[in-house]
KOLDRENLUM-710243 format. One record per residue: residue number from 1; residue in three letters; chain; x, y, z of N, C-alpha, C in turn. Coordinates in steps of 0.2 Angstrom, whole numbers. Example, Ala and Ser with C-alpha at 12.3 -4.5 7.8 and 13.67 -1.06 7.14 Angstrom:
<rs>
+-----+------+-------+-------+-------+-------+-------+-------+-------+-------+-------+-------+
!  nr ! rest ! kette !   nxx !   nyy !   nzz !  caxx !  cayy !  cazz !   cxx !   cyy !   czz !
+-----+------+-------+-------+-------+-------+-------+-------+-------+-------+-------+-------+
!   1 !  Ala !     A !    66 !   -28 !    39 !    62 !   -22 !    39 !    66 !   -16 !    39 !
!   2 !  Ser !     A !    64 !   -11 !    35 !    68 !    -5 !    36 !    64 !     0 !    39 !
+-----+------+-------+-------+-------+-------+-------+-------+-------+-------+-------+-------+
</rs>
This chain:
<rs>
+-----+------+-------+-------+-------+-------+-------+-------+-------+-------+-------+-------+
!  nr ! rest ! kette !   nxx !   nyy !   nzz !  caxx !  cayy !  cazz !   cxx !   cyy !   czz !
+-----+------+-------+-------+-------+-------+-------+-------+-------+-------+-------+-------+
!   1 !  Unk !     A !    -3 !   -53 !    91 !    -8 !   -50 !    87 !    -9 !   -54 !    81 !
!   2 !  Unk !     A !   -15 !   -57 !    80 !   -17 !   -60 !    74 !   -18 !   -56 !    68 !
!   3 !  Unk !     A !   -14 !   -56 !    63 !   -14 !   -51 !    58 !   -15 !   -54 !    51 !
!   4 !  Unk !     A !   -20 !   -52 !    47 !   -21 !   -55 !    40 !   -18 !   -50 !    35 !
!   5 !  Unk !     A !   -14 !   -53 !    31 !   -11 !   -49 !    25 !   -15 !   -50 !    19 !
!   6 !  Unk !     A !   -17 !   -44 !    16 !   -21 !   -45 !    10 !   -17 !   -41 !     4 !
!   7 !  Unk !     A !   -16 !   -44 !    -1 !   -13 !   -42 !    -7 !   -17 !   -42 !   -13 !
!   8 !  Unk !     A !   -20 !   -36 !   -15 !   -25 !   -36 !   -20 !   -22 !   -34 !   -27 !
!   9 !  Unk !     A !   -24 !   -38 !   -32 !   -20 !   -37 !   -38 !   -25 !   -39 !   -44 !
!  10 !  Unk !     A !   -29 !   -34 !   -46 !   -34 !   -36 !   -52 !   -30 !   -36 !   -58 !
!  11 !  Unk !     A !   -33 !   -39 !   -63 !   -30 !   -40 !   -70 !   -30 !   -34 !   -74 !
!  12 !  Unk !     A !   -36 !   -30 !   -74 !   -36 !   -25 !   -78 !   -33 !   -18 !   -76 !
!  13 !  Unk !     A !   -30 !   -15 !   -80 !   -27 !    -8 !   -78 !   -26 !    -4 !   -85 !
!  14 !  Unk !     A !   -29 !     2 !   -84 !   -29 !     6 !   -90 !   -22 !    10 !   -91 !
!  15 !  Unk !     A !   -20 !    12 !   -85 !   -13 !    16 !   -86 !    -7 !    11 !   -88 !
!  16 !  Unk !     A !    -7 !     6 !   -85 !    -1 !     1 !   -87 !    -4 !    -6 !   -87 !
!  17 !  Unk !     A !    -6 !    -8 !   -93 !    -9 !   -15 !   -94 !    -4 !   -20 !   -91 !
!  18 !  Unk !     A !    -7 !   -25 !   -87 !    -4 !   -30 !   -84 !     1 !   -28 !   -79 !
!  19 !  Unk !     A !     0 !   -22 !   -76 !     6 !   -20 !   -72 !     7 !   -24 !   -66 !
!  20 !  Unk !     A !     2 !   -28 !   -63 !     4 !   -32 !   -57 !     9 !   -37 !   -58 !
!  21 !  Unk !     A !    10 !   -39 !   -64 !    15 !   -44 !   -66 !    20 !   -41 !   -70 !
!  22 !  Unk !     A !    20 !   -35 !   -71 !    25 !   -32 !   -75 !    32 !   -33 !   -72 !
!  23 !  Unk !     A !    37 !   -35 !   -76 !    44 !   -36 !   -73 !    48 !   -30 !   -71 !
!  24 !  Unk !     A !    49 !   -29 !   -65 !    53 !   -23 !   -63 !    59 !   -26 !   -60 !
!  25 !  Unk !     A !    65 !   -24 !   -63 !    71 !   -26 !   -61 !    71 !   -34 !   -61 !
!  26 !  Unk !     A !    68 !   -37 !   -66 !    68 !   -44 !   -68 !    63 !   -48 !   -63 !
!  27 !  Unk !     A !    59 !   -44 !   -59 !    54 !   -48 !   -55 !    47 !   -45 !   -56 !
!  28 !  Unk !     A !    42 !   -50 !   -57 !    35 !   -48 !   -57 !    33 !   -43 !   -52 !
!  29 !  Unk !     A !    30 !   -38 !   -53 !    28 !   -33 !   -48 !    25 !   -36 !   -42 !
!  30 !  Unk !     A !    21 !   -40 !   -42 !    17 !   -43 !   -36 !    22 !   -47 !   -32 !
!  31 !  Unk !     A !    27 !   -49 !   -35 !    32 !   -54 !   -30 !    35 !   -50 !   -25 !
!  32 !  Unk !     A !    36 !   -43 !   -26 !    39 !   -39 !   -20 !    35 !   -39 !   -14 !
!  33 !  Unk !     A !    28 !   -39 !   -15 !    23 !   -39 !    -9 !    23 !   -46 !    -7 !
!  34 !  Unk !     A !    22 !   -51 !   -11 !    21 !   -58 !    -9 !    27 !   -60 !    -5 !
!  35 !  Unk !     A !    33 !   -59 !    -7 !    39 !   -61 !    -4 !    41 !   -58 !     2 !
!  36 !  Unk !     A !    40 !   -51 !     3 !    41 !   -48 !     9 !    36 !   -50 !    15 !
!  37 !  Unk !     A !    30 !   -52 !    13 !    25 !   -54 !    17 !    26 !   -61 !    20 !
!  38 !  Unk !     A !    29 !   -65 !    16 !    31 !   -72 !    18 !    37 !   -72 !    22 !
!  39 !  Unk !     A !    42 !   -68 !    20 !    48 !   -67 !    24 !    47 !   -64 !    31 !
!  40 !  Unk !     A !    42 !   -60 !    32 !    41 !   -57 !    38 !    39 !   -62 !    44 !
!  41 !  Unk !     A !    35 !   -67 !    42 !    32 !   -72 !    46 !    28 !   -68 !    52 !
!  42 !  Unk !     A !    25 !   -63 !    50 !    21 !   -59 !    54 !    13 !   -61 !    54 !
!  43 !  Unk !     A !    11 !   -65 !    49 !     4 !   -65 !    47 !     1 !   -72 !    49 !
!  44 !  Unk !     A !    -5 !   -72 !    51 !    -9 !   -78 !    52 !   -11 !   -81 !    46 !
!  45 !  Unk !     A !   -12 !   -77 !    41 !   -14 !   -79 !    34 !   -12 !   -73 !    29 !
!  46 !  Unk !     A !   -10 !   -75 !    23 !    -8 !   -70 !    18 !   -12 !   -72 !    12 !
!  47 !  Unk !     A !   -16 !   -67 !    10 !   -21 !   -69 !     4 !   -20 !   -64 !    -2 !
!  48 !  Unk !     A !   -18 !   -67 !    -7 !   -18 !   -63 !   -14 !   -25 !   -64 !   -17 !
!  49 !  Unk !     A !   -28 !   -59 !   -18 !   -35 !   -59 !   -21 !   -35 !   -56 !   -28 !
!  50 !  Unk !     A !   -37 !   -59 !   -33 !   -37 !   -57 !   -40 !   -42 !   -60 !   -44 !
!  51 !  Unk !     A !   -44 !   -57 !   -49 !   -49 !   -60 !   -54 !   -45 !   -63 !   -60 !
!  52 !  Unk !     A !   -38 !   -63 !   -60 !   -34 !   -65 !   -65 !   -30 !   -71 !   -64 !
!  53 !  Unk !     A !   -31 !   -77 !   -68 !   -27 !   -83 !   -66 !   -20 !   -82 !   -67 !
!  54 !  Unk !     A !   -17 !   -78 !   -72 !   -10 !   -78 !   -73 !    -7 !   -74 !   -66 !
!  55 !  Unk !     A !   -10 !   -69 !   -64 !    -8 !   -66 !   -58 !    -7 !   -71 !   -52 !
!  56 !  Unk !     A !   -13 !   -75 !   -51 !   -13 !   -79 !   -46 !    -7 !   -85 !   -46 !
!  57 !  Unk !     A !    -6 !   -87 !   -53 !    -1 !   -91 !   -54 !     6 !   -88 !   -52 !
!  58 !  Unk !     A !     7 !   -82 !   -54 !    14 !   -79 !   -52 !    15 !   -78 !   -45 !
!  59 !  Unk !     A !     9 !   -77 !   -41 !     9 !   -76 !   -34 !     9 !   -82 !   -30 !
!  60 !  Unk !     A !     9 !   -88 !   -33 !     8 !   -94 !   -30 !    14 !   -96 !   -26 !
!  61 !  Unk !     A !    14 !   -96 !   -20 !    19 !   -97 !   -15 !    17 !  -101 !    -9 !
!  62 !  Unk !     A !    21 !  -106 !    -6 !    19 !  -110 !     0 !    17 !  -105 !     5 !
!  63 !  Unk !     A !    12 !  -106 !     8 !     9 !  -101 !    14 !     5 !   -96 !    12 !
!  64 !  Unk !     A !     4 !   -95 !     5 !     0 !   -90 !     3 !    -7 !   -93 !     0 !
!  65 !  Unk !     A !   -12 !   -90 !     2 !   -19 !   -92 !     0 !   -21 !   -88 !    -7 !
!  66 !  Unk !     A !   -22 !   -91 !   -12 !   -24 !   -88 !   -18 !   -32 !   -88 !   -19 !
!  67 !  Unk !     A !   -35 !   -82 !   -19 !   -42 !   -81 !   -19 !   -44 !   -78 !   -26 !
!  68 !  Unk !     A !   -48 !   -82 !   -30 !   -51 !   -79 !   -36 !   -57 !   -76 !   -35 !
!  69 !  Unk !     A !   -57 !   -69 !   -36 !   -63 !   -65 !   -34 !   -67 !   -64 !   -41 !
!  70 !  Unk !     A !   -73 !   -63 !   -40 !   -77 !   -62 !   -46 !   -76 !   -56 !   -50 !
!  71 !  Unk !     A !   -77 !   -56 !   -56 !   -76 !   -50 !   -61 !   -79 !   -44 !   -58 !
!  72 !  Unk !     A !   -85 !   -44 !   -55 !   -88 !   -38 !   -53 !   -84 !   -34 !   -47 !
!  73 !  Unk !     A !   -79 !   -38 !   -44 !   -75 !   -35 !   -39 !   -68 !   -33 !   -42 !
!  74 !  Unk !     A !   -68 !   -32 !   -48 !   -61 !   -31 !   -51 !   -62 !   -26 !   -57 !
!  75 !  Unk !     A !   -67 !   -21 !   -56 !   -68 !   -16 !   -60 !   -64 !    -9 !   -58 !
!  76 !  Unk !     A !   -64 !    -4 !   -63 !   -61 !     2 !   -62 !   -64 !     5 !   -55 !
!  77 !  Unk !     A !   -70 !     5 !   -55 !   -74 !     8 !   -49 !   -74 !     4 !   -43 !
!  78 !  Unk !     A !   -72 !    -2 !   -43 !   -72 !    -6 !   -37 !   -68 !    -3 !   -31 !
!  79 !  Unk !     A !   -70 !    -3 !   -25 !   -67 !     0 !   -20 !   -63 !    -6 !   -16 !
!  80 !  Unk !     A !   -57 !    -4 !   -13 !   -53 !    -9 !   -10 !   -57 !   -11 !    -4 !
!  81 !  Unk !     A !   -61 !    -7 !    -1 !   -65 !    -9 !     5 !   -69 !   -16 !     3 !
!  82 !  Unk !     A !   -72 !   -15 !    -3 !   -76 !   -21 !    -5 !   -72 !   -27 !    -6 !
!  83 !  Unk !     A !   -66 !   -26 !    -9 !   -61 !   -32 !   -10 !   -60 !   -35 !    -3 !
!  84 !  Unk !     A !   -58 !   -31 !     2 !   -56 !   -33 !     9 !   -62 !   -37 !    12 !
!  85 !  Unk !     A !   -68 !   -34 !    11 !   -74 !   -37 !    14 !   -75 !   -44 !    11 !
!  86 !  Unk !     A !   -74 !   -44 !     4 !   -75 !   -51 !     1 !   -70 !   -56 !     4 !
!  87 !  Unk !     A !   -64 !   -54 !     5 !   -59 !   -58 !     7 !   -61 !   -61 !    14 !
!  88 !  Unk !     A !   -63 !   -56 !    19 !   -65 !   -58 !    26 !   -71 !   -63 !    25 !
!  89 !  Unk !     A !   -76 !   -62 !    21 !   -82 !   -66 !    20 !   -80 !   -73 !    18 !
!  90 !  Unk !     A !   -75 !   -73 !    13 !   -73 !   -80 !    10 !   -69 !   -84 !    16 !
!  91 !  Unk !     A !   -65 !   -80 !    20 !   -61 !   -84 !    25 !   -66 !   -86 !    30 !
!  92 !  Unk !     A !   -71 !   -82 !    32 !   -76 !   -85 !    37 !   -79 !   -91 !    35 !
!  93 !  Unk !     A !   -80 !   -92 !    28 !   -84 !   -98 !    26 !   -79 !  -104 !    26 !
!  94 !  Unk !     A !   -72 !  -103 !    27 !   -67 !  -108 !    28 !   -66 !  -109 !    35 !
!  95 !  Unk !     A !   -71 !  -107 !    39 !   -70 !  -107 !    47 !   -64 !  -104 !    49 !
!  96 !  Unk !     A !   -62 !   -99 !    46 !   -56 !   -95 !    48 !   -59 !   -89 !    52 !
!  97 !  Unk !     A !   -57 !   -88 !    59 !   -59 !   -83 !    63 !   -57 !   -76 !    60 !
!  98 !  Unk !     A !   -61 !   -71 !    61 !   -58 !   -64 !    59 !   -52 !   -62 !    63 !
!  99 !  Unk !     A !   -47 !   -60 !    60 !   -41 !   -58 !    63 !   -42 !   -52 !    67 !
! 100 !  Unk !     A !   -37 !   -50 !    72 !   -37 !   -44 !    76 !   -36 !   -38 !    71 !
! 101 !  Unk !     A !   -32 !   -39 !    66 !   -30 !   -33 !    62 !   -29 !   -36 !    55 !
! 102 !  Unk !     A !   -30 !   -31 !    50 !   -29 !   -32 !    43 !   -23 !   -28 !    40 !
! 103 !  Unk !     A !   -18 !   -30 !    37 !   -13 !   -26 !    34 !   -14 !   -27 !    26 !
! 104 !  Unk !     A !   -15 !   -21 !    23 !   -16 !   -20 !    16 !    -9 !   -19 !    13 !
! 105 !  Unk !     A !    -7 !   -23 !     8 !     0 !   -23 !     5 !    -2 !   -22 !    -3 !
! 106 !  Unk !     A !    -1 !   -16 !    -5 !    -3 !   -15 !   -12 !     3 !   -16 !   -17 !
! 107 !  Unk !     A !     2 !   -20 !   -22 !     8 !   -22 !   -26 !    11 !   -16 !   -30 !
! 108 !  Unk !     A !     6 !   -11 !   -31 !     9 !    -5 !   -34 !    13 !     0 !   -30 !
! 109 !  Unk !     A !    14 !    -2 !   -24 !    18 !     2 !   -20 !    23 !    -3 !   -17 !
! 110 !  Unk !     A !    28 !    -6 !   -21 !    31 !   -12 !   -19 !    37 !   -11 !   -14 !
! 111 !  Unk !     A !    39 !    -5 !   -13 !    46 !    -5 !    -9 !    44 !    -4 !    -1 !
! 112 !  Unk !     A !    46 !   -10 !     2 !    45 !   -10 !     9 !    49 !   -16 !    12 !
! 113 !  Unk !     A !    51 !   -16 !    18 !    56 !   -21 !    21 !    52 !   -25 !    26 !
! 114 !  Unk !     A !    55 !   -30 !    28 !    52 !   -34 !    34 !    51 !   -30 !    40 !
! 115 !  Unk !     A !    56 !   -26 !    41 !    56 !   -22 !    48 !    50 !   -17 !    47 !
! 116 !  Unk !     A !    48 !   -15 !    41 !    42 !   -10 !    41 !    36 !   -13 !    43 !
! 117 !  Unk !     A !    35 !   -20 !    41 !    29 !   -23 !    43 !    29 !   -25 !    50 !
! 118 !  Unk !     A !    35 !   -27 !    53 !    35 !   -28 !    60 !    34 !   -21 !    64 !
! 119 !  Unk !     A !    37 !   -16 !    62 !    36 !    -9 !    65 !    28 !    -7 !    65 !
! 120 !  Unk !     A !    25 !    -8 !    59 !    18 !    -6 !    59 !    14 !   -10 !    63 !
! 121 !  Unk !     A !    15 !   -17 !    64 !    11 !   -21 !    68 !    12 !   -19 !    76 !
! 122 !  Unk !     A !    18 !   -18 !    77 !    20 !   -16 !    84 !    17 !    -9 !    86 !
! 123 !  Unk !     A !    17 !    -4 !    81 !    13 !     2 !    83 !     6 !     1 !    84 !
! 124 !  Unk !     A !     3 !    -3 !    80 !    -5 !    -4 !    81 !    -6 !    -8 !    88 !
! 125 !  Unk !     A !    -1 !   -13 !    89 !    -2 !   -17 !    96 !    -1 !   -13 !   102 !
! 126 !  Unk !     A !     4 !    -8 !   102 !     6 !    -5 !   108 !     4 !     2 !   109 !
! 127 !  Unk !     A !    -1 !     4 !   104 !    -4 !    11 !   105 !   -11 !    11 !   104 !
! 128 !  Unk !     A !   -15 !    16 !   107 !   -22 !    16 !   107 !   -24 !    20 !   101 !
! 129 !  Unk !     A !   -23 !    16 !    95 !   -25 !    19 !    89 !   -29 !    14 !    85 !
! 130 !  Unk !     A !   -32 !    16 !    80 !   -36 !    11 !    76 !   -33 !     9 !    69 !
! 131 !  Unk !     A !   -28 !    13 !    67 !   -24 !    11 !    61 !   -17 !    14 !    61 !
! 132 !  Unk !     A !   -13 !    11 !    57 !    -6 !    14 !    55 !    -6 !    14 !    48 !
! 133 !  Unk !     A !    -3 !    20 !    46 !    -2 !    22 !    39 !     5 !    24 !    37 !
! 134 !  Unk !     A !     8 !    21 !    32 !    15 !    22 !    30 !    15 !    29 !    26 !
! 135 !  Unk !     A !    20 !    33 !    28 !    21 !    40 !    25 !    28 !    41 !    24 !
! 136 !  Unk !     A !    29 !    46 !    19 !    36 !    48 !    18 !    36 !    56 !    19 !
! 137 !  Unk !     A !    41 !    59 !    22 !    41 !    66 !    22 !    43 !    69 !    16 !
! 138 !  Unk !     A !    39 !    74 !    14 !    40 !    78 !     8 !    44 !    84 !     9 !
! 139 !  Unk !     A !    49 !    85 !     5 !    54 !    90 !     6 !    53 !    95 !     0 !
! 140 !  Unk !     A !    56 !    95 !    -5 !    55 !   100 !   -11 !    47 !   100 !   -13 !
! 141 !  Unk !     A !    44 !    94 !   -13 !    37 !    93 !   -15 !    33 !    95 !    -9 !
! 142 !  Unk !     A !    32 !   101 !    -8 !    28 !   103 !    -2 !    22 !   108 !    -4 !
! 143 !  Unk !     A !    17 !   107 !     0 !    11 !   111 !    -2 !    12 !   119 !    -2 !
! 144 !  Unk !     A !    18 !   121 !     1 !    19 !   128 !     1 !    22 !   130 !    -6 !
! 145 !  Unk !     A !    24 !   125 !   -10 !    26 !   126 !   -17 !    21 !   125 !   -22 !
! 146 !  Unk !     A !    15 !   124 !   -20 !     9 !   121 !   -24 !     4 !   127 !   -25 !
! 147 !  Unk !     A !     0 !   127 !   -31 !    -4 !   132 !   -32 !   -11 !   129 !   -35 !
! 148 !  Unk !     A !   -16 !   132 !   -35 !   -22 !   131 !   -39 !   -22 !   137 !   -44 !
! 149 !  Unk !     A !   -26 !   137 !   -49 !   -26 !   142 !   -54 !   -34 !   144 !   -55 !
! 150 !  Unk !     A !   -35 !   151 !   -54 !   -41 !   153 !   -54 !   -41 !   159 !   -59 !
! 151 !  Unk !     A !   -45 !   159 !   -64 !   -45 !   165 !   -69 !   -38 !   166 !   -71 !
! 152 !  Unk !     A !   -34 !   161 !   -73 !   -28 !   161 !   -75 !   -23 !   165 !   -71 !
! 153 !  Unk !     A !   -24 !   165 !   -64 !   -20 !   168 !   -59 !   -18 !   162 !   -54 !
! 154 !  Unk !     A !   -12 !   162 !   -52 !    -9 !   157 !   -47 !   -12 !   159 !   -40 !
! 155 !  Unk !     A !   -14 !   154 !   -37 !   -17 !   155 !   -30 !   -13 !   150 !   -26 !
! 156 !  Unk !     A !    -9 !   152 !   -21 !    -5 !   148 !   -17 !    -9 !   144 !   -12 !
! 157 !  Unk !     A !    -7 !   138 !   -11 !   -11 !   134 !    -6 !    -9 !   136 !     1 !
! 158 !  Unk !     A !    -3 !   138 !     2 !    -1 !   140 !     8 !     3 !   147 !     7 !
! 159 !  Unk !     A !    -1 !   153 !     6 !     2 !   159 !     5 !     7 !   162 !    10 !
! 160 !  Unk !     A !     5 !   160 !    16 !    10 !   162 !    22 !    17 !   159 !    22 !
! 161 !  Unk !     A !    17 !   154 !    18 !    24 !   150 !    17 !    27 !   150 !    10 !
! 162 !  Unk !     A !    24 !   154 !     6 !    25 !   154 !    -1 !    33 !   156 !    -3 !
! 163 !  Unk !     A !    35 !   160 !     1 !    42 !   163 !     0 !    47 !   161 !     6 !
! 164 !  Unk !     A !    45 !   156 !    10 !    49 !   154 !    16 !    53 !   148 !    14 !
! 165 !  Unk !     A !    59 !   148 !    17 !    64 !   143 !    16 !    61 !   136 !    18 !
! 166 !  Unk !     A !    62 !   131 !    14 !    59 !   124 !    15 !    61 !   122 !    23 !
! 167 !  Unk !     A !    67 !   124 !    25 !    70 !   122 !    31 !    66 !   125 !    37 !
! 168 !  Unk !     A !    62 !   130 !    35 !    58 !   134 !    40 !    51 !   133 !    40 !
! 169 !  Unk !     A !    49 !   128 !    36 !    42 !   126 !    36 !    41 !   119 !    39 !
! 170 !  Unk !     A !    35 !   119 !    43 !    33 !   113 !    46 !    33 !   107 !    41 !
! 171 !  Unk !     A !    36 !   101 !    43 !    36 !    96 !    38 !    29 !    93 !    37 !
! 172 !  Unk !     A !    28 !    91 !    31 !    22 !    87 !    29 !    24 !    80 !    26 !
! 173 !  Unk !     A !    19 !    76 !    27 !    20 !    69 !    25 !    15 !    66 !    20 !
! 174 !  Unk !     A !    17 !    62 !    16 !    13 !    59 !    10 !    12 !    52 !    11 !
! 175 !  Unk !     A !     6 !    50 !    10 !     5 !    42 !    10 !     8 !    39 !     5 !
! 176 !  Unk !     A !    13 !    35 !     6 !    16 !    31 !     0 !    13 !    25 !    -2 !
! 177 !  Unk !     A !     7 !    23 !     1 !     3 !    17 !    -1 !     6 !    11 !     0 !
! 178 !  Unk !     A !    12 !    10 !     4 !    15 !     4 !     5 !    12 !     0 !    10 !
! 179 !  Unk !     A !    10 !     3 !    16 !     7 !    -1 !    21 !     1 !     3 !    24 !
! 180 !  Unk !     A !    -5 !    -1 !    25 !   -10 !     1 !    29 !   -12 !    -5 !    34 !
! 181 !  Unk !     A !   -12 !    -4 !    40 !   -14 !    -9 !    45 !   -20 !    -6 !    49 !
! 182 !  Unk !     A !   -25 !   -10 !    50 !   -31 !    -7 !    54 !   -34 !   -13 !    58 !
! 183 !  Unk !     A !   -37 !   -11 !    64 !   -40 !   -16 !    68 !   -46 !   -18 !    64 !
! 184 !  Unk !     A !   -48 !   -25 !    64 !   -53 !   -28 !    60 !   -60 !   -25 !    62 !
! 185 !  Unk !     A !   -61 !   -24 !    69 !   -67 !   -22 !    72 !   -69 !   -15 !    69 !
! 186 !  Unk !     A !   -64 !   -10 !    69 !   -65 !    -4 !    67 !   -66 !    -3 !    59 !
! 187 !  Unk !     A !   -62 !    -8 !    56 !   -63 !    -8 !    49 !   -70 !   -10 !    47 !
! 188 !  Unk !     A !   -73 !   -15 !    50 !   -80 !   -17 !    49 !   -85 !   -11 !    51 !
! 189 !  Unk !     A !   -83 !    -8 !    56 !   -88 !    -3 !    58 !   -88 !     4 !    54 !
! 190 !  Unk !     A !   -82 !     5 !    51 !   -81 !    12 !    47 !   -80 !    11 !    40 !
! 191 !  Unk !     A !   -79 !     4 !    38 !   -78 !     3 !    31 !   -72 !     7 !    28 !
! 192 !  Unk !     A !   -66 !     7 !    32 !   -61 !    11 !    30 !   -54 !     8 !    33 !
! 193 !  Unk !     A !   -49 !     8 !    29 !   -42 !     6 !    32 !   -39 !    12 !    35 !
! 194 !  Unk !     A !   -42 !    18 !    35 !   -39 !    24 !    39 !   -44 !    26 !    44 !
! 195 !  Unk !     A !   -44 !    22 !    49 !   -49 !    24 !    54 !   -45 !    28 !    60 !
! 196 !  Unk !     A !   -48 !    34 !    61 !   -44 !    38 !    66 !   -46 !    36 !    73 !
! 197 !  Unk !     A !   -41 !    37 !    78 !   -35 !    40 !    77 !   -30 !    35 !    74 !
! 198 !  Unk !     A !   -26 !    38 !    69 !   -21 !    34 !    65 !   -14 !    37 !    68 !
! 199 !  Unk !     A !    -9 !    32 !    67 !    -2 !    34 !    69 !     2 !    33 !    63 !
! 200 !  Unk !     A !     7 !    37 !    62 !    11 !    36 !    55 !    17 !    30 !    56 !
! 201 !  Unk !     A !    18 !    27 !    51 !    24 !    23 !    50 !    28 !    27 !    45 !
! 202 !  Unk !     A !    33 !    31 !    48 !    37 !    35 !    44 !    43 !    31 !    40 !
! 203 !  Unk !     A !    43 !    31 !    34 !    47 !    28 !    30 !    52 !    33 !    26 !
! 204 !  Unk !     A !    58 !    31 !    25 !    62 !    35 !    21 !    59 !    36 !    14 !
! 205 !  Unk !     A !    61 !    42 !    11 !    58 !    43 !     4 !    61 !    39 !    -1 !
! 206 !  Unk !     A !    66 !    35 !     1 !    69 !    30 !    -4 !    64 !    25 !    -6 !
! 207 !  Unk !     A !    59 !    24 !    -1 !    54 !    19 !    -2 !    47 !    22 !    -6 !
! 208 !  Unk !     A !    48 !    27 !    -9 !    42 !    31 !   -12 !    42 !    29 !   -19 !
! 209 !  Unk !     A !    38 !    24 !   -21 !    37 !    22 !   -28 !    29 !    20 !   -29 !
! 210 !  Unk !     A !    26 !    24 !   -33 !    19 !    22 !   -34 !    18 !    21 !   -42 !
! 211 !  Unk !     A !    15 !    15 !   -44 !    15 !    13 !   -51 !     8 !    14 !   -53 !
! 212 !  Unk !     A !     7 !    19 !   -57 !     0 !    20 !   -60 !     0 !    22 !   -67 !
! 213 !  Unk !     A !     6 !    25 !   -70 !     7 !    27 !   -76 !    13 !    24 !   -79 !
! 214 !  Unk !     A !    14 !    23 !   -86 !    20 !    20 !   -89 !    27 !    24 !   -86 !
! 215 !  Unk !     A !    27 !    30 !   -85 !    33 !    34 !   -83 !    35 !    31 !   -76 !
! 216 !  Unk !     A !    30 !    29 !   -72 !    31 !    27 !   -65 !    36 !    20 !   -66 !
! 217 !  Unk !     A !    35 !    16 !   -71 !    39 !    10 !   -72 !    46 !    12 !   -72 !
! 218 !  Unk !     A !    48 !    17 !   -76 !    55 !    19 !   -77 !    58 !    21 !   -70 !
! 219 !  Unk !     A !    54 !    25 !   -66 !    56 !    28 !   -60 !    57 !    22 !   -55 !
! 220 !  Unk !     A !    52 !    17 !   -55 !    52 !    12 !   -50 !    58 !     7 !   -52 !
! 221 !  Unk !     A !    59 !     6 !   -58 !    65 !     2 !   -60 !    71 !     4 !   -57 !
! 222 !  Unk !     A !    73 !    11 !   -58 !    79 !    14 !   -55 !    79 !    14 !   -48 !
! 223 !  Unk !     A !    73 !    15 !   -44 !    73 !    15 !   -37 !    74 !     8 !   -34 !
! 224 !  Unk !     A !    71 !     3 !   -37 !    71 !    -3 !   -35 !    78 !    -6 !   -36 !
! 225 !  Unk !     A !    81 !    -5 !   -41 !    88 !    -7 !   -43 !    93 !    -4 !   -38 !
! 226 !  Unk !     A !    92 !     2 !   -36 !    96 !     5 !   -31 !    95 !     2 !   -24 !
! 227 !  Unk !     A !    89 !     1 !   -22 !    87 !    -2 !   -16 !    90 !    -9 !   -15 !
! 228 !  Unk !     A !    89 !   -13 !   -20 !    91 !   -20 !   -20 !    99 !   -20 !   -20 !
! 229 !  Unk !     A !   102 !   -16 !   -24 !   109 !   -16 !   -24 !   112 !   -14 !   -17 !
! 230 !  Unk !     A !   109 !    -9 !   -14 !   112 !    -7 !    -7 !   110 !   -12 !    -2 !
! 231 !  Unk !     A !   105 !   -16 !    -3 !   104 !   -22 !     2 !   108 !   -28 !     1 !
! 232 !  Unk !     A !   111 !   -29 !    -5 !   115 !   -35 !    -6 !   122 !   -34 !    -2 !
+-----+------+-------+-------+-------+-------+-------+-------+-------+-------+-------+-------+
</rs>
């Protein structure tokens, strides 16, 4: 299967300025995604798309295409779909055929292994699905323990399970943002990386780290340090 990896990393970020190159455990954040993509040897092309020259310089690696995208595709309201379509259009102008599938590797969800990439591609190739989405099982953080508030009164999201032991509740899964892989044809038809039917790539919750706010940096630093220490 011909698979294109896209690593999107714009320069602007209100929550954590410069987060895509912020050093986590001594490594710029974007390098976690670039390095695992290169190490996997699973991709026909790997494209880092950014409006920021410094990010592109940090991501510069043999075998990686650096795509400078226009500023109007790097705004707070810019959709990832627009960024992917821009990448596909740019590649087509370089006489690169559309791939069979696209894998989105978001730098802000940096924790993934080569085998996760391999497994996600295998799932798409060997099953009659349109997309594969990485998820982690949620245990203590479960909708049965969550509420809305109406007129200062707590309203349970799952009242039938509000007082049921966690072990007796059907498991739920959270998109950890690490891997999305979608067939190119259905992506173009539906303008989505989550085209149904989708199948899960279930990852351990030790790979759950999303960096959107300053406190997330502290959590990610500890998680990545433990991850890398255990892998050495």
